[in-house]
N, C-alpha and C positions, 0 to 999 in steps of 0.2 A: 504494500500500500504506500509506503514511504517512497519507493522507487518511482511509482507512477506520479506521485505528487511532485517530486523534483523534476521529472520530465515535463510535466504540465507547466511548472513555473518557468523553465527554460524556454519552452515553446511560446509562452505568453510574452516573455521578454523579446524574443525574436520578432514576433508579430508587431509589437509596439515600436520597434525600431525600423521596420520595413515600410517607411513612408515615402521614400524616393527611389525610383528605379529609372534613371534617365541615361546612364552611361556605364561603360565598363572599362576599367584601366587595362585589364589583361584579357587573354582569351577565356571565354566562358566554357567550362567543362561540366557537363551535366552528370557525369559519372563519378563525381568526387566522392560520393558516398561509398562507391565500390572500391575505388583506388585513391584513398586519401593521401598517399605518398606523392601524388602529383602536385599538391599544394603544401604538404607538410613533411619535411625531412625526418621528423620523428616518428612517422607512421610507416616506416619500412617494415615489411612483413617479417615476423619472426619465423623464418623458414630456412632450414639448414641446407639449402641447395640453391643454385642460381635460378632466377626466374626472369622472364622478359615479357613485355606487353606493348600494345599499341592502342591508341585511341584516335579515331577519326570523327571530326564533327563538321558538318556543313550547316551553317546557320542561315536563316531567312531565305529559304528556297523560293525561287521566282524573281529574285533581284540580282542583276549582274553586279559583280564585285562584292558579294556578300562575304562575311567572315568564313574562312576556310582554315581549320586548325588540324595540324598533324602532330601527334605526340608519340614519342617512343620513350620507354623507360625500362630499366633493368636494375637488378640488385643481386647481391651475393654476400654470404658471410665472409668476413675478413679472417684469413687463416690464423690459427693460434691466438685468437682473441674472442671476446664476446661482442665485438662490433659488427655492424652490418653496413656495407657500402652500396651506394646506388647512383644512378645516372638518369637524368630527365632531360630530354631534348624536345622542345615545343616550338613549332614553326607555324606562324599565323599569317595568312594573306587576307587583307581587308581593304578593298579598294586600291588606293595607291600606296598603302602602307604594307610593309613586311617586317615582322618582328620575330627574331630567333632568340629563344631562351635556352641556355645550356647550364645545368647545375650538377655539380658533384656533391652527393649526399653522404652523410655519416651519422649513424644512430647507435645509441648505447642503451641496452635494457637494464632496468633496475627493479629488483623485487623487494617490496616492503610488506612483509606478512601477506595479507590477502590482496594488497594493492600492487598492480603491475604498472610500472612506469617506463616509458622509453623516451629519451631526449635525443634531439638531433639538430644538425646544422648543415647548411649547404653553401657552397661558394661557386660562383660561375660568372657569366657575363650575359649582357643583353646587347644584341646587335640589331639596331634599328635602321631601316632604310625607307626613304620616301621616294617613290618613283614618279618624278615630276611629269614624265610623258603621259601618265595616266590621269593626271588632274584635269578637270574641266571647269571652265568659268562661263558665266552667262554671256559675257561679251567676247569670248574667245572665238578664234577661227580654227577649224579643224577639218576643213575640206581639202581634197586633192593632196593628201599627205602633209598638209600644213599644220604646224604646231605653234600657235600664237595665243597665249592666254589673255593678252591685253590687261594683265594685272601684275604690277611690279612686286607683289607679295608672293607670287607663285613661281616656283622654279620649274624649268623645263627639263633639267637633267636629273640624274639620280643623286640623292644626298643620303648620307649615312654616317653612323658612328657606333663605336663599341664602348660600353661602359661596364664596370664591375657590378656584381650583384651579390648580396648576402642575405640568407634566410635562416630562421630558427623554427623549431617545431617541438611539440610535446604531445605524447599520446599516453593515456592512462586507461585502465580497465578495472572496473569495480562491479562485482556481481554481474547483473545483466546489462550494465551500462559500459559504453566506451566513449571517451572524450578525446577530441582532436583539437589542437590549437596550432595553427601555422601562421607565421608572420613573414610575409614576403616583402622584399625590398627594404629590409631594415637598414641597409646601406646600399644606395644605388646612385651613381654619378649622374650629373646633368648631361643630357644629350643636346649638343649645340648644332643647329642646322643653319647654314649660311644661305640666305635668300637674297634676291637682287637689292632689296632695300635695307638689309642689315642682318641681324642674327635672330633666330628663333630658338627658344629653350623648351625642352620637354623634361619635366621632373617627375620621376616615379616616387610617389609617396608610399609609406608603409601600408600594406594591405593585409587585413586580418581575416583568417578563415577559422571559424569556431563551429565545431560540429558535435552533436550528441547522437549516438546510436543506442537504441533500446531493443533488446531481444525479448519479445514477449514470452512469458512462461507457458502461454496457452499453446497446446498442440492438439490438433484434431485430425485423425485419420491420415497421419504422415504429412500434415501441413504444418509449417512453422511460419511465424510472423515476426517482422522487424520493422521498426519505424525510425526515421532519422529527421533531424532538423539541423540545417546548416545556415550560419550567418556569415555573409561576406561584406566587409565594410572597410572603407578608407577614412573613416571618422567624419566624412562629410556626406557621403552617399552610402546607402545600405541595400542589401538584397538578401532575401531569405529563400532557401529551397527546402521544401518539405516533401519527403518521400516515404512511401510505405510499401513493403514487399511481402509477398506470400511465396514460400518455397515448398514445392511438393517433392517428397522422397529425396531431398537433398540434391535434386537435379534440375527441376524446372523452376524458373523464377518469373513471377509476374508482379508488376508493381505500377504504381501511379505516382506522379510528381506534380507539384504546384510551385510555381516561382512567383515571388512577390508577396503573396499571401497576406494581403490587407484588403479590407472591404472595398476600397475605391482604387486599389492599385494591384490587381492581379495581372502579372505580366504574361504568364504562359501556363499551360497544363499539358501533361503528356502521359504516355504509357511506356513501360519498360518490359522487355522480354529477355530472359537469359536462359542459357542451358549449360550445365556442367557436364562435360563429356566424361571426365574421370577426375581423380584427385589432383591432376596436374594441369588440366586444360579446361577453359571455360570462355564463353563469349556472351556479350550483352548488346542489345540493340534498343534504342529508345527513339520515340518520335514525339515532338512537342508541337502543340498548336498555339499560335499567338492569340492572346485575349485582349491585347491593347490596340492602339491605333494602327500598328503594323499589320494587323490582320486584313487591312484593306489592300495591301500590295504584296504581302507574302503569305504563303500557305503552310509553313512549318519549318521545323529544324530536325535533322536526323543525326544520330550519333551511334557509332559502333566501336566497341572495345573488345580486345582479345588478350588473354594472358596464358602463358605456358610456363610450367614449372618443371625443372628437371627432378628426377626422383631423388629423394633424400638418401644419403649413404646409410647403410645399416650400422647399428652400434657395434663397436669392436667386441669380438668374442673373447672369452677367457683363454689364456695360454700365451705362448710366445708370439710376438709380432715381429715380422721382418719389414723394416722400413725401406730397405733397398735390396732387391734381389741380386744386384750386381756384386755386392760385397758380403760374402757369407763367412 
């Protein structure tokens, strides 16, 4: 009863903060509930073998130049230590913008009685590019292969810069709850773009991902249930994802999601389908329908993710162990 009360309090706080959904600083990933390590270096899976995955998201179908995000991630235990190392590469194309995030992750698990904690950090870089040839202005001329913006603030060539990036993360597990806290861009340099009339600056502000997952103790005829609430905020704008899943026989996954989740500000709703092929491989697909003004020009967003795990090595058996068969 106490668990349900805490979850309800957290969900209420998320809903009260989700009053503005106007923009996004980074690529939107709808499967953050399934793969929290994409936004949280402390959420590397405690799995004693390498694993790799990919996430593909095509947003705002029906509009040319819509956000198109490709994400690759991998992790493996660090030999002779309790550490886990990971790599996340996310590339997003959105109109005339291209942003590449590359982060090297490191996580360390800590056990405190019944509480499991895992802390992590990642360091990498952000490569930002503005493709001036793709920009369009109302007074521009673009006929017969001509490229003339007629706007001194718009560049016609490609501009770009690489800046460092530093993130922190924390994951805890307590009874049926798991908590995720990821802070992206804790340190990120300013991106300077030179345009005909001077300099333009792009500053990445800290971005917080706060998530709570709850595994319901209710189990009916091989059905299991799980709910999640995720808050994404840069302290000026906030967004909430609420997702609920039903899993059948530990293989089939069906779910619903709602983004925005405020009476006057529901951004999108969607459905999730997943299938676990075996203990090492699974995929998930989701489709979202816009419920805001974008619904007049777009008809949805789709996302596909796939993860493959190598088989964990068997525990060492008793007896003599030969570390190198070359030297006996």
